[in-house]
C-alpha positions in Angstrom: -66.4 -86.0 16.5 -64.9 -88.6 14.1 -68.1 -88.7 12.1 -68.0 -84.9 11.8 -64.4 -85.0 10.5 -65.2 -87.7 7.9 -68.3 -85.8 6.8 -66.3 -82.8 5.5 -65.8 -82.3 1.8 -62.0 -81.7 1.5 -60.9 -79.1 -1.0 -57.3 -78.4 -1.8 -56.0 -75.4 -3.6 -52.6 -73.9 -4.5 -51.7 -70.6 -2.8 -53.1 -68.0 -5.3 -56.3 -69.9 -5.9 -56.9 -70.8 -2.3 -56.2 -67.3 -0.9 -57.8 -65.1 -3.6 -60.0 -67.1 -6.0 -62.0 -69.7 -4.1 -63.2 -67.7 -1.0 -66.6 -66.2 -1.6 -68.8 -67.2 -4.5 -66.9 -70.3 -5.6 -66.7 -71.8 -2.2 -70.5 -71.1 -1.9 -71.1 -72.9 -5.2 -69.2 -75.9 -4.0 -71.1 -75.9 -0.7 -74.4 -75.8 -2.5 -73.5 -78.9 -4.3 -72.0 -80.9 -1.5 -74.4 -79.7 1.3 -71.8 -80.4 4.0 -69.0 -78.7 5.8 -66.0 -77.9 3.6 -62.4 -78.1 4.7 -60.1 -75.9 2.5 -56.4 -76.8 2.5 -54.0 -74.3 0.9 -50.6 -75.7 -0.2 -48.2 -76.0 -3.1 -49.4 -77.5 -6.4 -47.4 -80.7 -6.0 -48.7 -81.2 -2.5 -52.3 -80.8 -3.8 -51.7 -83.4 -6.5 -50.1 -85.8 -4.0 -53.0 -85.4 -1.5 -55.6 -86.1 -4.2 -53.7 -89.2 -5.2 -53.6 -90.4 -1.6 -57.3 -89.6 -1.1 -56.6 -87.0 1.5 -58.4 -84.5 -0.6 -61.6 -84.8 -2.6 -61.2 -82.0 -5.1 -58.2 -79.9 -6.0 -57.4 -76.6 -7.8 -53.9 -75.9 -9.1 -52.3 -73.1 -11.0 -49.5 -75.1 -12.7 -49.9 -78.2 -14.9 -48.5 -81.0 -12.7 -50.1 -83.9 -14.5 -50.5 -87.5 -13.2 -52.1 -90.2 -15.3 -54.1 -91.5 -12.4 -56.0 -88.3 -11.9 -58.6 -86.4 -14.0 -57.7 -82.8 -14.9 -60.0 -80.1 -16.3 -58.9 -76.8 -17.7 -60.8 -74.2 -15.6 -60.0 -70.5 -16.3 -57.2 -68.4 -17.8 -55.2 -66.4 -15.3 -53.3 -63.3 -16.4 -50.1 -62.4 -14.6 -49.1 -58.8 -14.5 -46.3 -56.6 -13.1 -47.6 -54.9 -10.1 -46.0 -51.9 -8.3 -46.8 -49.3 -5.7 -46.3 -46.4 -8.0 -47.6 -46.1 -11.6 -45.0 -47.3 -14.2 -45.3 -47.3 -18.0 -48.1 -49.6 -19.2 -45.4 -51.7 -20.9 -41.9 -52.3 -19.5 -38.8 -53.0 -21.5 -35.4 -54.1 -20.4 -34.3 -50.5 -19.5 -37.3 -50.2 -17.2 -36.6 -53.6 -15.6 -33.1 -52.4 -14.9 -34.6 -49.8 -12.5 -36.8 -52.3 -10.7 -36.3 -54.8 -7.8 -38.4 -57.9 -8.3 -40.0 -59.7 -5.4 -40.6 -63.2 -6.5 -41.0 -66.8 -5.5 -38.0 -68.9 -4.5 -35.7 -70.4 -7.2 -37.0 -73.8 -8.4 -40.6 -73.1 -7.5 -43.2 -73.9 -10.2 -44.3 -70.2 -10.4 -40.7 -69.0 -10.7 -40.0 -71.5 -13.5 -43.1 -70.4 -15.4 -42.1 -66.7 -15.2 -38.5 -67.5 -16.1 -39.8 -69.3 -19.2 -41.9 -66.3 -20.2 -39.0 -63.9 -19.7 -36.7 -66.1 -21.7 -39.1 -66.0 -24.6 -39.0 -62.2 -24.4 -35.2 -62.3 -24.5 -35.1 -61.4 -20.8 -34.3 -62.9 -17.5 -34.5 -62.2 -13.7 -31.1 -60.7 -13.9 -32.4 -57.9 -16.1 -33.9 -56.5 -12.9 -31.8 -54.4 -10.6 -32.0 -57.0 -7.8 -34.1 -60.0 -6.7 -35.8 -60.7 -3.4 -37.2 -64.2 -2.8 -40.5 -64.7 -0.8 -42.3 -68.0 -0.2 -45.9 -67.1 -0.8 -48.1 -64.9 -3.1 -49.6 -63.2 -0.1 -46.2 -62.2 1.2 -45.2 -61.0 -2.3 -48.2 -58.8 -2.7 -47.8 -57.4 0.9 -44.2 -56.6 0.1 -45.2 -54.5 -2.8 -48.1 -52.8 -0.9 -45.7 -51.7 1.8 -42.8 -50.7 -0.5 -41.8 -47.1 -0.8 -43.3 -45.6 -4.0 -40.7 -42.9 -4.2 -37.7 -45.2 -3.8 -34.9 -44.9 -6.4 -35.3 -48.6 -7.3 -39.0 -49.6 -7.6 -40.2 -52.8 -6.1 -42.3 -54.9 -8.4 -43.7 -58.4 -8.6 -45.3 -60.6 -11.2 -48.6 -61.8 -9.7 -52.1 -62.9 -10.7 -54.2 -60.0 -11.7 -57.2 -61.7 -10.0 -55.2 -61.5 -6.7 -54.9 -57.7 -6.8 -58.3 -56.8 -8.3 -59.2 -54.7 -5.2 -55.9 -52.9 -5.0 -56.0 -52.1 -8.8 -59.6 -50.8 -8.5 -58.7 -48.3 -5.7 -55.2 -47.4 -7.1 -53.4 -49.0 -4.2 -51.3 -50.9 -6.7 -50.7 -50.4 -10.4 -50.2 -52.9 -13.2 -47.9 -53.1 -16.2 -47.0 -55.6 -18.8 -43.6 -56.7 -20.3 -43.1 -55.9 -24.0 -46.9 -55.4 -24.3 -47.1 -59.2 -24.1 -49.8 -60.9 -21.8 -48.6 -63.5 -19.4 -51.3 -66.2 -19.4 -51.5 -69.5 -17.5 -54.2 -72.0 -16.9 -55.9 -73.0 -13.7 -56.9 -76.6 -13.4 -59.4 -78.6 -11.4 -58.4 -82.2 -10.5 -59.9 -85.2 -8.8 -60.0 -89.0 -8.7 -62.4 -90.8 -11.0 -63.0 -93.3 -8.3 -63.9 -90.7 -5.6 -67.0 -91.6 -3.5 -68.1 -88.0 -4.3 -67.7 -88.4 -8.1 -71.2 -87.4 -9.0 -71.1 -84.3 -6.8 -67.6 -83.5 -8.1 -68.8 -83.6 -11.7 -71.8 -81.4 -10.8 -69.3 -78.9 -9.2 -67.2 -78.9 -12.3 -70.2 -78.2 -14.5 -71.2 -75.3 -12.4 -67.7 -73.8 -12.3 -67.3 -74.1 -16.1 -70.5 -72.2 -16.9 
């Protein structure tokens, strides 16, 4: 049993990536390179970075640039964040539109919340331009909150989430997307690892495959 545990290739991913991006084709790509069981851990970005440093994970994927000089970081893909809602809103929302929306977002101080706050500030806006704020501790819970919200409510529930995370819902009109001030919200996803990993050759092969 101990040998089986040690033989697993340990992958860590932040919540959006681990829940919505890796499962399926990407995990299959990793498996083809490592040819062993894969253990996927989903946690916060800072916990993934810490686990890579402490050699508790072999390969990490994060959605916020938490850099550490002892680790190798590779820019992976661009991720677009969008306003999602249960009912169709204007394609671009301004401050008056936000006044009629209740935002469901991550908790104050979280990396995702800070990123969105910075974007809003550049647009001359803030979380307080929404009618009200509800805080939830995971992207899955945020998306589910919007999916189960009442589309005909006087105040519309919205969230700012990864477009990749709601591809299915957008395709079948279960959720709708909007932007803010016609401005895209773009962030980078990163791959990270230790240069001295015992799997370094495999890791570099994985990175080459994922960057194609």
